[in-house]
N, C-alpha and C positions, 0 to 999 in steps of 0.2 A: 881786238876786233872792235873797232869803233864805228858807230853809226853816223858820224859827223858828215861824211860825204853825202849820204842819202838825205840827211836833214837839210844840208845846203841845197841839194838839187830840188828838193821839195819846196823850199822857200823861194827859189828862183822861179819854179814853175807857177807857184801861186802869184808871185809878183807880176808874171806875164799874163795872168788870167783876166777874163772880163770882170769877174767879181771884184778884184782888187782895183782894176783900172777905172771901174765905174764909181768907186768910192763907197761901196756897200759896207766896207769895213777894213780892218787890218788883216794880216795873214791869218792870225788865230781865229778871227771871226769867220773868214771865208772857209777855213777848214772845219769849223764846228757847225755853222749854221747854213752854209751854202755849198755843201759838198756835192750836191747833185748838179750844180752849175759849173763845176770845175771840169777841165779837160780830162780825158782818160789817163793821160800821162801822170797827172797829179794824183789821181786816185790810186794808180799802181804804185807810185812812189810812197804814198801814205801807207799802203799795205806793206810795202817792203820795209819801211821804217818800223812799223809795228812788229813785223816778224824779226827784224834785227834786234830790237830791244828785248823781245821775248827770248830770243836765242841767247842773249847775254845773261839772262836770269836762269836759263835751263841748266841745271847742274850736270845733267847727262852729257851735254855737249862739251862741257869743260874738260871732262875726262876723255871723251872719245875724239874730240877734235872736230874739224869741219867734215861734213858729209862728203863722201866721194863724188856725189852728183854735183856738188858745189865747186869742185876743182875744175879749173879751166882746161886741164889736160885730160880729164876723164873721158870725153868722147873719143879722143885719139887712142887712148889706152883700150877702150872698149872695141874700137874697130880693129886694132892690132890683135886683140884676143880672139875676135871673130875670125880673122884671117888665119890664125893658127889652127882653129877648129876645122876650117875647110880643107886644110892640107892633108 
């Protein structure tokens, strides 16, 4: 479970932001000192990166695996289970 993809998406987002384009600083400076000026997408990606890194350190997740809610097939499985209950 690597966070590299989220990190790359965050870097691209900051590179497209007004903070970086106006020359207020590099990517690191924009993330630290000008977070309120960044688009919502960058803020969400920063939070996702934080949660990804935190998840890598959480020993409980290492044994339990990925949460069922994180599975891309979970909504379909939930709907199928609900359909069985209605029968």
